[in-house]
N, C-alpha and C positions, 0 to 999 in steps of 0.2 A: 228248891224254893222257886215259887212263881214270881216273875217280874212282869210288870204291866207298863205299857206305853200307850198313851192316848194320842189321837190325831183327828183332824177334820174341822177344827175350830177356825173361826174367821169372822169377818164383818159381813153382816147381812141386814137388809131392810126389814122393818116390821111387816109381818105377813109372809115372809119368806121361809125357806127351809134349809136345813143342814143335816148331814149325817156324820155323827161322830163314830170313831172306831177305837177299840181298845184291843191291842194284840198282846198276847201273853207268851212268855217263854218259860220253860220248865215242864216238869212232868205232872200228870194227873190234873190237867186243867178242867177236864170234863166232870170232875167230882166236886167242884166248887160252885157255890152260889156267886153270881156276879151282880154288882150293883153300880149305879151311877149316882154321884152326888155333885152338888155345885156350891160355889162360894162367891158371893158378890163382895166388892170392897167394903170393909167395915162391918160385915155380917158373918154370922156363923155358917159353917158348912151344913147344907141341908140335903135331905134325901130327895132323889128324883125317881128312881125306878130300880127294880131288882128282878132277877130271873134265875130259876133253878137249872140244874144241869140236864134234867130230863123232864118229860111231860109236854112242854114245860109249864111251870107255874110262874105267874108274873104279878107284880104289884106296882102301883104308881102313886106318886104324891098327888093329892087333889089338885094342886096348882098346874099340873101338866097333863092330867088324864084327859083323853080325847084328842090331844095334840101331839104327844110324843109316843113312840113305839120302841120297845126294847126287843132285841133278838140276839141269838148267838149261833155261831158256827163252830161246833166243837172240833170238827175235823181240821179247821184252820186256826184254832185257838184264838178266836176273835169274838168279841161282843160289840153290838152296834146300838146306837141311840139315834133313831130317826126323829128329827124335830121339825114339826110343821106349824104353821100359823104363829110364828115366833113374835114375841112381844118384847118391848124394851126391858121389862122386868125379868126376862130370861137372861139378861147379860150377866155373865159370871165366868169363872174358871170351872170347867167341868172335869171331874175326877172319876175314874173307874176304880173299883175295889173288889176284893174277894173275901168270902167267909166260908167256914165249914158249917154244914148243917142246914137248918131251915131258913126260909125267907125272913128278912128283917128289914125294917126301916131305921133301925138305931145305929148311928154312926159308930159308936164304940164297939159294936160287935164285929165290925169288919177289921181284918187283921193285916191286909196287904193293900197298898195304895200305889197308883201311878202318879206321875208328876203333873198331870193336868193339861188341858187344852182350853184356850181362851175363846169365848163366844161373845161377840158384841153385836147387839141388835139396835139399829138406829131407828128413830121415829120418822 
């Protein structure tokens, strides 16, 4: 069973950048789609980005497209989220997650979740 741990969150000024990491333990990491979601206080968890194990194929939420970049390093069992031009509305707890099969932006299709890492963007 794959276990996920996020890191890299913190406090950053608007316009700044952060790189989030998600490290996985367990076997067959490279066979899974990896996704990033985020949840602000009082709001539902929302899709950010996802990436396939090979190719790769990538999708982004409209709210982050052009600012965020997802990548993965299968040899090191790690997926990254590079966040640039950060805005106060990006403030949230960011979670990585996995699913089997094709790319998806639907939260319920992801079957394994990390504990999250907090990102705070100040104005």
